Every structure is written in structure tokens, then in C-alpha cells.
One Martini backbone bead per residue (centre of mass of N, CA, C, O) as a GRO file, in nm:
protein
  485
    1MET     BB    1   9.085  13.037   9.757
    2ARG     BB    2   9.320  13.028   9.978
    3LYS     BB    3   9.661  13.058  10.028
    4ALA     BB    4   9.937  12.928  10.139
    5ARG     BB    5  10.212  12.984  10.310
    6ALA     BB    6  10.529  12.953  10.262
    7MET     BB    7  10.777  12.761  10.378
    8LYS     BB    8  11.054  12.804  10.561
    9PRO     BB    9  11.338  12.626  10.608
   10THR     BB   10  11.416  12.754  10.888
   11THR     BB   11  11.158  12.645  11.036
   12MET     BB   12  11.262  12.320  10.969
   13MET     BB   13  11.508  12.278  11.117
   14ALA     BB   14  11.689  12.043  11.243
   15ASP     BB   15  11.737  11.851  11.565
   16LEU     BB   16  11.931  11.584  11.655
   17THR     BB   17  11.876  11.620  11.987
   18LEU     BB   18  11.598  11.774  12.073
   19SER     BB   19  11.653  12.018  12.269
   20ASP     BB   20  11.454  12.233  12.166
   21GLU     BB   21  11.194  12.054  12.187
   22LEU     BB   22  11.264  11.991  12.524
   23GLN     BB   23  11.317  12.250  12.710
   24ASP     BB   24  11.000  12.235  12.852
   25VAL     BB   25  11.013  12.001  13.018
   26ASP     BB   26  10.791  11.848  13.289
   27LEU     BB   27  10.881  11.612  13.566
   28GLY     BB   28  10.922  11.764  13.863
   29ASP     BB   29  11.247  11.761  13.789
   30LYS     BB   30  11.541  11.881  13.688
   31ARG     BB   31  11.707  11.617  13.659
   32ARG     BB   32  11.493  11.466  13.500
   33ASN     BB   33  11.483  11.655  13.261
   34GLU     BB   34  11.783  11.625  13.179
   35ARG     BB   35  11.776  11.318  13.138
   36PHE     BB   36  11.566  11.316  12.912
   37VAL     BB   37  11.715  11.490  12.704
   38LYS     BB   38  11.960  11.305  12.684
   39ILE     BB   39  11.814  11.048  12.598
   40ALA     BB   40  11.676  11.161  12.346
   41GLY     BB   41  11.941  11.238  12.203
   42ARG     BB   42  12.050  10.955  12.170
   43LEU     BB   43  11.809  10.839  12.003
   44ALA     BB   44  11.818  11.055  11.774
   45ALA     BB   45  12.118  11.004  11.679
   46GLN     BB   46  12.030  10.670  11.697
   47PRO     BB   47  11.747  10.549  11.570
   48ASP     BB   48  11.830  10.225  11.504
   49LYS     BB   49  11.899  10.173  11.792
   50SER     BB   50  11.930  10.035  12.068
   51VAL     BB   51  11.945  10.126  12.383
   52PRO     BB   52  12.227  10.009  12.459
   53ASP     BB   53  12.366  10.129  12.193
   54ALA     BB   54  12.289  10.440  12.240
   55MET     BB   55  12.434  10.427  12.491
   56GLU     BB   56  12.740  10.473  12.657
   57ASN     BB   57  12.638  10.308  12.919
   58HIS     BB   58  12.506  10.127  13.174
   59ALA     BB   59  12.405  10.368  13.340
   60GLU     BB   60  12.225  10.486  13.112
   61VAL     BB   61  12.042  10.244  13.083
   62GLU     BB   62  11.930  10.246  13.371
   63ALA     BB   63  11.822  10.538  13.359
   64TYR     BB   64  11.620  10.489  13.138
   65TYR     BB   65  11.439  10.272  13.281
   66ARG     BB   66  11.369  10.440  13.526
   67LEU     BB   67  11.229  10.672  13.373
   68MET     BB   68  11.019  10.502  13.202
   69SER     BB   69  10.889  10.383  13.485
   70ASN     BB   70  10.799  10.649  13.564
   71ASP     BB   71  10.507  10.821  13.624
   72ALA     BB   72  10.616  11.099  13.511
   73ALA     BB   73  10.646  10.939  13.226
   74GLU     BB   74  10.413  11.062  13.055
   75HIS     BB   75  10.310  11.074  12.745
   76GLN     BB   76  10.186  11.365  12.730
   77THR     BB   77  10.408  11.513  12.888
   78LEU     BB   78  10.644  11.449  12.689
   79LEU     BB   79  10.484  11.591  12.434
   80GLU     BB   80  10.411  11.888  12.499
   81PRO     BB   81  10.652  12.049  12.378
   82HIS     BB   82  10.596  11.954  12.088
   83PHE     BB   83  10.315  12.070  12.057
   84GLU     BB   84  10.406  12.364  12.097
   85LYS     BB   85  10.605  12.378  11.858
   86THR     BB   86  10.399  12.310  11.641
   87SER     BB   87  10.225  12.559  11.680
   88ARG     BB   88  10.444  12.765  11.602
   89ARG     BB   89  10.503  12.657  11.319
   90SER     BB   90  10.205  12.685  11.212
   91GLU     BB   91  10.186  13.005  11.226
   92ALA     BB   92  10.357  13.044  10.952
   93SER     BB   93  10.082  12.943  10.839
   94GLN     BB   94   9.765  12.999  10.720
   95ILE     BB   95   9.759  12.688  10.640
   96VAL     BB   96   9.662  12.374  10.798
   97LEU     BB   97   9.719  12.038  10.808
   98VAL     BB   98   9.547  11.742  10.949
   99ALA     BB   99   9.661  11.420  10.989
  100HIS     BB  100   9.466  11.128  11.041
  101ASP     BB  101   9.563  10.822  11.226
  102THR     BB  102   9.610  10.459  11.253
  103THR     BB  103   9.807  10.230  11.451
  104GLU     BB  104   9.991   9.924  11.513
  105PHE     BB  105  10.122   9.746  11.808
  106ALA     BB  106  10.283   9.430  11.780
  107TYR     BB  107  10.346   9.139  11.998
  108ALA     BB  108  10.488   8.857  12.045
  109ILE     BB  109  10.408   8.545  12.193
  110HIS     BB  110  10.597   8.360  12.398
  111ASP     BB  111  10.736   8.186  12.662
  112GLU     BB  112  10.756   8.428  12.796
  113PRO     BB  113  10.643   8.664  12.963
  114SER     BB  114  10.427   8.889  12.928
  115ARG     BB  115  10.347   9.197  12.880
  116GLU     BB  116  10.253   9.465  13.050
  117ASN     BB  117   9.942   9.605  12.991
  118LEU     BB  118   9.832   9.449  12.741
  119ALA     BB  119   9.664   9.362  12.472
  120ARG     BB  120   9.477   9.105  12.310
  121LEU     BB  121   9.474   9.093  11.973
  122ARG     BB  122   9.571   8.792  11.955
  123ALA     BB  123   9.661   8.479  12.021
  124ASN     BB  124   9.992   8.576  11.948
  125GLN     BB  125   9.914   8.884  12.039
  126GLN     BB  126  10.026   9.201  12.164
  127GLY     BB  127   9.902   9.547  12.246
  128PHE     BB  128   9.841   9.855  12.053
  129LEU     BB  129   9.700  10.166  11.973
  130TRP     BB  130   9.748  10.461  11.747
  131HIS     BB  131   9.643  10.801  11.752
  132ALA     BB  132   9.733  11.045  11.506
  133SER     BB  133   9.834  11.405  11.464
  134LEU     BB  134   9.954  11.571  11.169
  135ALA     BB  135  10.116  11.849  11.082
  136VAL     BB  136  10.075  12.024  10.762
  137SER     BB  137  10.153  12.187  10.503
  138ALA     BB  138   9.958  12.382  10.239
  139ASP     BB  139  10.193  12.459  10.003
  140GLY     BB  140  10.279  12.154   9.863
  141THR     BB  141  10.529  12.034  10.042
  142ARG     BB  142  10.449  11.898  10.315
  143ALA     BB  143  10.538  11.995  10.586
  144PRO     BB  144  10.648  11.863  10.888
  145LEU     BB  145  10.542  12.006  11.198
  146GLY     BB  146  10.384  11.792  11.378
  147LEU     BB  147  10.233  11.712  11.659
  148VAL     BB  148   9.879  11.756  11.811
  149ALA     BB  149   9.806  11.442  11.860
  150SER     BB  150   9.765  11.168  12.113
  151ARG     BB  151   9.639  10.807  12.122
  152PRO     BB  152   9.656  10.556  12.315
  153TYR     BB  153   9.492  10.225  12.272
  154VAL     BB  154   9.220  10.006  12.373
  155HIS     BB  155   9.022   9.722  12.422
  156ALA     BB  156   8.833   9.605  12.671
  157SER     BB  157   8.771   9.321  12.530
  158GLN     BB  158   9.110   9.259  12.540
  159ILE     BB  159   9.073   9.246  12.859
  160LYS     BB  160   9.118   9.047  13.177
  161ASP     BB  161   9.245   9.259  13.379
  162GLN     BB  162   9.234   9.514  13.614
  163GLU     BB  163   9.512   9.648  13.592
  164THR     BB  164   9.492   9.711  13.286
  165LEU     BB  165   9.236   9.876  13.296
  166ASP     BB  166   9.348  10.096  13.487
  167PHE     BB  167   9.578  10.194  13.313
  168TRP     BB  168   9.402  10.283  13.057
  169ARG     BB  169   9.214  10.470  13.205
  170ALA     BB  170   9.443  10.671  13.294
  171GLN     BB  171   9.508  10.721  12.968
  172ASN     BB  172   9.252  10.740  12.797
  173GLY     BB  173   9.256  10.413  12.651
  174LEU     BB  174   8.942  10.326  12.641
  175LEU     BB  175   8.817  10.163  12.336
  176ASP     BB  176   8.520  10.044  12.165
  177ASN     BB  177   8.446  10.322  12.030
  178GLU     BB  178   8.649  10.426  11.783
  179GLN     BB  179   8.507  10.674  11.643
  180THR     BB  180   8.572  10.896  11.866
  181ARG     BB  181   8.875  10.958  11.796
  182TRP     BB  182   8.841  11.166  11.569
  183LEU     BB  183   8.699  11.401  11.719
  184ASP     BB  184   8.896  11.423  11.953
  185ALA     BB  185   9.140  11.502  11.771
  186VAL     BB  186   9.023  11.754  11.648
  187GLU     BB  187   8.982  11.912  11.916
  188ALA     BB  188   9.277  11.900  12.010
  189SER     BB  189   9.394  12.045  11.760
  190GLU     BB  190   9.233  12.308  11.777
  191ALA     BB  191   9.347  12.397  12.053
  192ARG     BB  192   9.657  12.405  11.947
  193LEU     BB  193   9.552  12.586  11.668
  194GLU     BB  194   9.410  12.869  11.742
  195ASP     BB  195   9.638  13.067  11.581
  196VAL     BB  196   9.541  12.955  11.320
  197ASP     BB  197   9.365  13.051  11.056
  198GLU     BB  198   9.365  12.749  10.906
  199VAL     BB  199   9.204  12.426  10.947
  200ILE     BB  200   9.259  12.095  10.800
  201HIS     BB  201   9.097  11.789  10.807
  202VAL     BB  202   9.247  11.465  10.734
  203MET     BB  203   9.085  11.165  10.599
  204ASP     BB  204   9.006  10.858  10.573
  205ARG     BB  205   8.757  10.619  10.570
  206GLU     BB  206   8.747  10.582  10.884
  207GLY     BB  207   8.629  10.893  10.920
  208ASP     BB  208   8.356  10.802  10.795
  209ASP     BB  209   8.105  10.972  10.986
  210PHE     BB  210   7.831  11.121  11.091
  211ASN     BB  211   7.943  11.180  11.397
  212THR     BB  212   8.193  11.340  11.271
  213LEU     BB  213   8.085  11.545  11.056
  214PHE     BB  214   7.863  11.727  11.194
  215PRO     BB  215   8.040  11.863  11.415
  216MET     BB  216   8.230  12.003  11.211
  217VAL     BB  217   8.021  12.174  11.071
  218PHE     BB  218   7.896  12.317  11.335
  219SER     BB  219   8.202  12.418  11.428
  220GLY     BB  220   8.381  12.506  11.166
  221TYR     BB  221   8.548  12.275  11.059
  222GLY     BB  222   8.789  12.176  10.856
  223PHE     BB  223   8.748  11.931  10.575
  224VAL     BB  224   8.883  11.606  10.443
  225VAL     BB  225   8.697  11.312  10.339
  226ARG     BB  226   8.692  10.988  10.274
  227MET     BB  227   8.469  10.784  10.139
  228THR     BB  228   8.341  10.457  10.148
  229GLY     BB  229   8.076  10.539   9.970
  230ASP     BB  230   7.776  10.518   9.947
  231ARG     BB  231   7.494  10.752   9.998
  232SER     BB  232   7.236  10.903  10.159
  233VAL     BB  233   7.036  11.163  10.016
  234SER     BB  234   6.870  11.452  10.008
  235THR     BB  235   6.573  11.578   9.794
  236GLY     BB  236   6.400  11.684  10.044
  237PRO     BB  237   6.208  11.761  10.329
  238LYS     BB  238   6.151  11.469  10.335
  239ARG     BB  239   6.265  11.166  10.446
  240SER     BB  240   6.164  11.006  10.183
  241GLU     BB  241   6.354  11.205  10.031
  242LYS     BB  242   6.574  11.015   9.831
  243ALA     BB  243   6.926  10.927   9.737
  244PRO     BB  244   7.189  10.821   9.587
  245LEU     BB  245   7.487  10.961   9.541
  246GLU     BB  246   7.560  10.828   9.272
  247ALA     BB  247   7.307  10.938   9.121
  248VAL     BB  248   7.374  11.237   9.155
  249LEU     BB  249   7.655  11.233   9.014
  250GLU     BB  250   7.553  11.138   8.728
  251GLU     BB  251   7.431  11.444   8.678
  252VAL     BB  252   7.729  11.531   8.666
  253GLU     BB  253   7.969  11.695   8.515
  254TRP     BB  254   8.266  11.682   8.387
  255SER     BB  255   8.552  11.819   8.392
  256LYS     BB  256   8.806  11.946   8.173
  257SER     BB  257   8.997  11.906   8.401
  258ILE     BB  258   9.336  11.779   8.409
  259ARG     BB  259   9.541  11.546   8.598
  260THR     BB  260   9.879  11.455   8.692
  261VAL     BB  261   9.980  11.180   8.898
  262GLU     BB  262  10.166  11.020   9.143
  263LEU     BB  263  10.189  10.670   9.220
  264SER     BB  264  10.272  10.472   9.450
  265ALA     BB  265  10.394  10.191   9.549
  266ARG     BB  266  10.237   9.860   9.639
  267PRO     BB  267  10.318   9.604   9.798
  268LYS     BB  268  10.200   9.297   9.879
  269ARG     BB  269  10.280   9.308  10.193
  270LYS     BB  270  10.090   9.596  10.208
  271ALA     BB  271   9.835   9.478  10.129
  272SER     BB  272   9.474   9.488  10.080
  273LYS     BB  273   9.148   9.485  10.014
  274SER     BB  274   9.145   9.816   9.995
  275HIS     BB  275   9.479   9.789   9.925
  276ARG     BB  276   9.614   9.713   9.653
  277ALA     BB  277   9.846   9.622   9.464
  278ARG     BB  278  10.106   9.834   9.305
  279ARG     BB  279  10.244  10.029   9.073
  280PHE     BB  280  10.418  10.265   8.961
  281ARG     BB  281  10.243  10.573   8.853
  282SER     BB  282  10.078  10.763   8.618
  283ALA     BB  283   9.783  10.965   8.666
  284ARG     BB  284   9.477  11.047   8.515
  285LEU     BB  285   9.258  11.304   8.627
  286LYS     BB  286   8.917  11.354   8.720
  287ILE     BB  287   8.635  11.588   8.784
  288ARG     BB  288   8.358  11.627   9.022
  289ALA     BB  289   8.094  11.849   9.164
  290THR     BB  290   7.883  11.883   9.466
  291ARG     BB  291   7.590  11.952   9.646
  292VAL     BB  292   7.479  11.807   9.962
  293GLU     BB  293   7.257  11.609  10.175
  294LEU     BB  294   7.310  11.442  10.445
  295ARG     BB  295   7.167  11.153  10.577
  296ARG     BB  296   7.044  11.008  10.834
  297PRO     BB  297   7.073  10.723  10.959
  298ASP     BB  298   6.843  10.488  11.070
  299ASN     BB  299   7.035  10.389  11.329
  300LEU     BB  300   7.002  10.678  11.436
  301PRO     BB  301   6.923  10.883  11.675
  302ALA     BB  302   6.740  11.174  11.663
  303ALA     BB  303   6.839  11.312  11.936
  304ASN     BB  304   7.172  11.308  11.836
  305SER     BB  305   7.087  11.392  11.533
  306PRO     BB  306   7.062  11.523  11.243
  307ALA     BB  307   6.880  11.481  10.955
  308ARG     BB  308   7.072  11.704  10.815
  309PHE     BB  309   7.355  11.809  10.598
  310GLY     BB  310   7.582  12.017  10.436
  311VAL     BB  311   7.792  11.931  10.150
  312ASN     BB  312   8.082  11.860   9.970
  313VAL     BB  313   8.156  11.683   9.655
  314VAL     BB  314   8.445  11.499   9.531
  315GLU     BB  315   8.517  11.342   9.229
  316VAL     BB  316   8.767  11.092   9.156
  317SER     BB  317   8.906  10.986   8.832
  318GLU     BB  318   9.049  10.756   8.627
  319ILE     BB  319   9.207  10.755   8.312
  320ARG     BB  320   9.288  10.481   8.187
  321ALA     BB  321   9.387  10.235   8.331
  322PRO     BB  322   9.587   9.996   8.362
  323LYS     BB  323   9.614   9.683   8.311
  324GLY     BB  324   9.545   9.535   8.632
  325GLU     BB  325   9.453   9.808   8.755
  326ASP     BB  326   9.322  10.004   8.986
  327PRO     BB  327   9.129  10.260   8.974
  328VAL     BB  328   9.098  10.569   9.061
  329ARG     BB  329   8.865  10.643   9.348
  330TRP     BB  330   8.732  10.942   9.490
  331LEU     BB  331   8.537  11.041   9.776
  332LEU     BB  332   8.504  11.383   9.875
  333VAL     BB  333   8.440  11.534  10.181
  334THR     BB  334   8.339  11.886  10.239
  335ASP     BB  335   8.350  12.244  10.340
  336ARG     BB  336   8.476  12.341  10.099
  337PRO     BB  337   8.497  12.503   9.820
  338ILE     BB  338   8.358  12.440   9.455
  339ASP     BB  339   8.353  12.678   9.232
  340THR     BB  340   8.625  12.564   9.114
  341ASP     BB  341   8.871  12.380   8.986
  342GLU     BB  342   9.082  12.479   9.185
  343ASP     BB  343   8.929  12.403   9.437
  344CYS     BB  344   8.914  12.096   9.379
  345TRP     BB  345   9.222  12.042   9.354
  346GLN     BB  346   9.289  12.135   9.638
  347ILE     BB  347   9.137  11.905   9.779
  348VAL     BB  348   9.301  11.678   9.654
  349ASP     BB  349   9.578  11.770   9.763
  350TRP     BB  350   9.500  11.749  10.061
  351TYR     BB  351   9.445  11.450  10.061
  352ARG     BB  352   9.732  11.360   9.961
  353ALA     BB  353   9.874  11.465  10.231
  354ARG     BB  354   9.795  11.222  10.416
  355TRP     BB  355  10.046  11.037  10.344
  356GLN     BB  356  10.244  11.154  10.554
  357ILE     BB  357  10.152  10.971  10.794
  358GLU     BB  358  10.250  10.707  10.672
  359GLU     BB  359  10.547  10.791  10.668
  360TYR     BB  360  10.564  10.836  10.970
  361PHE     BB  361  10.513  10.544  11.057
  362LYS     BB  362  10.762  10.433  10.912
  363ALA     BB  363  10.970  10.602  11.064
  364LEU     BB  364  10.900  10.484  11.343
  365LYS     BB  365  10.930  10.166  11.286
  366THR     BB  366  11.213  10.187  11.124
  367GLY     BB  367  11.396  10.438  11.159
  368ALA     BB  368  11.328  10.440  11.490
  369ALA     BB  369  11.267  10.139  11.593
  370TYR     BB  370  11.007  10.080  11.770
  371SER     BB  371  10.932   9.774  11.701
  372LYS     BB  372  11.213   9.664  11.851
  373LEU     BB  373  11.135   9.694  12.124
  374GLN     BB  374  11.181   9.520  12.460
  375HIS     BB  375  10.972   9.619  12.631
  376ARG     BB  376  10.767   9.497  12.926
  377SER     BB  377  10.572   9.759  12.920
  378ALA     BB  378  10.340  10.002  12.875
  379GLN     BB  379  10.487  10.233  13.014
  380THR     BB  380  10.758  10.216  12.851
  381LEU     BB  381  10.631  10.224  12.567
  382LEU     BB  382  10.492  10.507  12.594
  383ALA     BB  383  10.742  10.668  12.666
  384ALA     BB  384  10.901  10.584  12.409
  385LEU     BB  385  10.696  10.695  12.206
  386SER     BB  386  10.746  10.992  12.263
  387VAL     BB  387  11.036  10.991  12.158
  388LYS     BB  388  11.006  10.843  11.881
  389ALA     BB  389  10.804  11.046  11.761
  390MET     BB  390  11.022  11.272  11.741
  391VAL     BB  391  11.231  11.120  11.576
  392ALA     BB  392  11.048  11.072  11.330
  393TRP     BB  393  11.001  11.367  11.267
  394ASN     BB  394  11.299  11.434  11.218
  395LEU     BB  395  11.328  11.247  10.972
  396LEU     BB  396  11.110  11.386  10.804
  397VAL     BB  397  11.251  11.660  10.789
  398ILE     BB  398  11.512  11.575  10.655
  399ARG     BB  399  11.376  11.470  10.397
  400TYR     BB  400  11.231  11.728  10.323
  401LEU     BB  401  11.481  11.907  10.287
  402GLY     BB  402  11.626  11.727  10.074
  403ARG     BB  403  11.374  11.752   9.860
  404ASN     BB  404  11.277  12.081   9.890
  405HIS     BB  405  11.585  12.210  10.007
  406GLU     BB  406  11.870  12.119   9.870
  407ASP     BB  407  12.012  12.430   9.850
  408VAL     BB  408  12.021  12.466  10.148
  409GLU     BB  409  12.179  12.566  10.406
  410ALA     BB  410  12.259  12.285  10.664
  411SER     BB  411  12.496  12.283  10.889
  412GLY     BB  412  12.331  12.352  11.159
  413TRP     BB  413  12.229  12.024  11.192
  414ILE     BB  414  12.542  11.978  11.217
  415THR     BB  415  12.842  11.907  11.304
  416SER     BB  416  13.170  11.964  11.241
  417ALA     BB  417  13.249  11.665  11.256
  418GLN     BB  418  13.034  11.552  11.067
  419LEU     BB  419  13.115  11.720  10.822
  420ALA     BB  420  13.405  11.612  10.802
  421ILE     BB  421  13.325  11.315  10.758
  422LEU     BB  422  13.157  11.351  10.500
  423ARG     BB  423  13.391  11.471  10.333
  424MET     BB  424  13.571  11.214  10.365
  425LYS     BB  425  13.363  10.974  10.286
  426ARG     BB  426  13.193  11.188  10.068
  427PRO     BB  427  13.343  11.387   9.848
  428LYS     BB  428  13.156  11.400   9.597
  429ILE     BB  429  12.902  11.505   9.749
  430MET     BB  430  13.085  11.727   9.950
  431LYS     BB  431  13.251  11.940   9.758
  432ARG     BB  432  13.054  12.143   9.854
  433LYS     BB  433  12.823  12.281  10.000
  434ALA     BB  434  12.613  12.231  10.286
  435THR     BB  435  12.340  12.085  10.196
  436ALA     BB  436  12.056  11.918  10.244
  437GLY     BB  437  12.087  11.724  10.002
  438ARG     BB  438  12.385  11.632  10.054
  439ILE     BB  439  12.355  11.529  10.338
  440MET     BB  440  12.141  11.314  10.279
  441ALA     BB  441  12.304  11.160  10.066
  442ALA     BB  442  12.546  11.090  10.250
  443VAL     BB  443  12.391  10.940  10.469
  444ALA     BB  444  12.261  10.729  10.283
  445SER     BB  445  12.531  10.612  10.186
  446LEU     BB  446  12.620  10.510  10.466
  447GLY     BB  447  12.350  10.317  10.471
  448GLY     BB  448  12.360  10.188  10.152
  449HIS     BB  449  12.280  10.372   9.929
  450ILE     BB  450  12.160  10.362   9.591
  451LYS     BB  451  12.091  10.589   9.360
  452ASN     BB  452  11.939  10.395   9.141
  453ASN     BB  453  11.705  10.305   9.374
  454GLY     BB  454  11.619  10.568   9.468
  455PRO     BB  455  11.489  10.667   9.735
  456ALA     BB  456  11.545  10.675  10.057
  457GLY     BB  457  11.489  10.494  10.325
  458TRP     BB  458  11.446  10.463  10.663
  459GLN     BB  459  11.665  10.251  10.725
  460VAL     BB  460  11.894  10.392  10.578
  461LEU     BB  461  11.890  10.658  10.736
  462GLY     BB  462  11.930  10.535  11.014
  463ARG     BB  463  12.204  10.400  10.951
  464GLY     BB  464  12.351  10.659  10.868
  465TRP     BB  465  12.336  10.807  11.140
  466ALA     BB  466  12.473  10.587  11.307
  467GLN     BB  467  12.739  10.589  11.149
  468LEU     BB  468  12.809  10.885  11.199
  469LEU     BB  469  12.820  10.867  11.511
  470GLU     BB  470  13.045  10.656  11.529
  471LEU     BB  471  13.257  10.822  11.379
  472GLU     BB  472  13.250  11.066  11.570
  473GLN     BB  473  13.341  10.923  11.825
  474GLY     BB  474  13.619  10.839  11.714
  475PHE     BB  475  13.714  11.122  11.638
  476LEU     BB  476  13.704  11.245  11.930
  477ILE     BB  477  13.893  11.045  12.066
  478ALA     BB  478  14.139  11.096  11.887
  479ARG     BB  479  14.162  11.401  11.947
  480GLN     BB  480  14.202  11.372  12.253
  481MET     BB  481  14.460  11.200  12.242
  482MET     BB  482  14.631  11.411  12.090
  483ASP     BB  483  14.602  11.639  12.307
  484GLU     BB  484  14.745  11.447  12.539
  485MET     BB  485  15.041  11.406  12.400
   0.00000   0.00000   0.00000
């Protein structure tokens, strides 16, 4: 199996104003383009701030809401320059992973009028869902390259008025058969990454569907998908010749190759029936793999689906999990080769890279504070999502650089004033050259991070950047006053 080319840190240098990312935005008017870039820069520079706090004055706040309410500020249009930049960054690597996942944005319904054109998710909540596709380097560092597909959507069954139906239909966001979103995102990603040598689509159990898998096989798209559980596989040419996948795997010997991986903690408040709470731990994993033919489920029409198709399956199991903890067990279905242990572990590593999109969603909701927005309509929420999606990616890049290239000179993505402030406020951290690791540590410290508490979270990083920007503003005002004296 081919190895991915290592990402150069210079390819991933962050731009705190997003000006490079947005230089090609086209909203049909030059002044509108410039206003959008300026607004995005304000939000990117102070990711955890509300819109009024991030803007310099009331006029900027009004300009923000006018622009976000404008029909020209369409979600896909605003993201298009970012998609293009992601494609260019991805071309630097021979192999790129695309992690696909869905998250929900829910807003409580209080006494005031409900927000315009949102779906009724529950009795006391309205909102929408967002399916995103994040390109990630396959070189082991999991560099976040950016979004390649985005689809906000709702269920038609959760909408009661025609105006809201019309709004979401215009957004291509009416989905009652949610399963189609996975293949749609794969095809959109493939179109944007057509110049990348090899693209591997990575999905969790929600993406495990016969009608998602067989088109990827027949189209030649690379994929690693975690299976929901047991599956019927063909054991002969006749449809009646079948067996449970679990039974087939029982006949396969475990490899002697063992790996130890770190499993992140999952607190109770974030746990679910399928993802129970767990403590941080190191897990010893074993693998076995085989080739099978997945059999068409009996409830699928024969006219629309093949009777069977071949895939490879890698089973991953934890050796002697701690008492009280659920042991790791993943069934991974893929089109990638499984000829050697190295091939199989590569597939496991690619699947584990999927968690980068979960971190991305956390960065969006907490670090970029998207969940706190008080916008009153779907139009403004979707336009703001375009901006905040890029802000969250920027935060992810900053953390990536600080963790994976901590010794790389990185003063290029902060201003000279910001660097001077960090040296003054955190002299012990910044006493040497401005590396990515030291800058991130200093910013996290400004946000209240305590080194002994482990890696900085998204809220801490967001607060740190906001604090740095406030200090910079005071610094620049003071310098201007001294120049005028």
C-alpha cells in the first residue's frame, strides 16, 4: 500500500484574518466582497465573541446583519473559496482522507417568537442538521486541510409551513431519506479533489448502508466505513447460499501483530447508548481480516441494487479491556488491500483519523461559539455557519501546528504587536523564538489554561485569542496616542 506524502507545516500555516482563504469570494459586488472579508476577519480574530463584541462599532454590527440577511450571502457561495483552497492544500499529499459526519444545531424555544425557517426538532427545540466533509492528511499527523463538502438540511416531516419548505428546498436541504447524504457528500468531495492521487472516504456506523457502499465500490472510490454489526454475506452463487459475517470471521485466525493506541476519555454528559462513557486509557488491539461478498438485503429491490459485491473486512478487538470498560471492537469495511498486517493497520489508522471531524465540530460549537449565536432566521444562521466553519478550521489548524510542528517558526501567522504582547504577558513561555508550540501555549495560558490540566480545550483557545486581540487593540491605541503627542 502506498504511503502518503508528509505535509509541510508551511502548507498549513494559519491566517488569523482568513483574508487569504476568502480572497476569491464572489457575492456579485466588489464592496460586498470586501465587507464580507472584513467581517469574517473580525469573527476569526475573536472566535469566542458575540457579533456585537467582535465588531468595532455599531455600524459594523448593522453591516454584518445586512450582509448575512442578503440573498447573495448563500451558504455554498460563501464557502466556495474555502473549498478551492482545500483542494489546493490537498494536492500537496498523495493520499487524502475525507472524514464525513453529521451534527445538529438545536435552539430552545422560549416565549419570544421562534426563529424563522427552522425545523421543529423536538417539542421545545428548533434547528437544523449539518453534514460536513473534512479533508485530512493521511500521513499520520492528520493535518486538517479544510472542508470539501457542506450540506445543512432538515426533515420535511418536521416543517409545518410552506415558506420554510420553500426555503430549504432552495438550499437543497430537504431530506427525509437521510442515508442519501453520505453518497452525495462523497461525490461532491470527489469532484473537488479530482487532482488528488488517492482519496479515502472515512465514515462511522451511520454511513454503513448497502446503497452507500456499492456505488463507491463500482465507482472506484476509496473508503473505510465502520459497520453497524453483523451482516449477511454470500457463500456461493445461489442467493440461498449465505452466512452471517460474524460466523465467517470466526474461521479467520487473528494476526500476531499487536498495536497499542490511546483512547480519549468520553465524559458521561457526552455519552450515548452506542458510545458509553469511558476513561482515558491505552488499549492493546489485535486484528484479523478477510475478503467477503456483501449480500443485498432482502428488503431492497433487485432492480436498483446488485445481488452482491466484494469488499475487505478488518476486525479490530481490544485485548483484556479494564474491568468496567467496554472493550474496543470495530468492524471496518473497505476497498483497500489487506494483503499484509501493515495494510490492515493502515486501514485502522485511517479510521481513527475520522475523529478529527468530531474535534472540528467541537471547535465550531465551542471555540468558534457558533452555538451561542442569537440570529433569528435560517438565512442568517446558514450564512454565519459559512464563516464560523472557516473559523473553526483555523482553530483546528492552530492546534495541529502547536501539537505536531511545535518547533517550527510560526511568527508569520501573528502580527508583530501580538508577538510583542505575548512576550510581555508570558515571558517564560516566549523567552526564545516564536515557534508554533510556544505561541499556542502562550495563547492558551491567556485563556486560563493550566499546563498540568492536559491539552488546552477549544473554549480556552478561543478565550485566549480574544484576550490577545483585546490587548492588541489597547496596545495600538496607546501607540497611536503616543505618536500624536
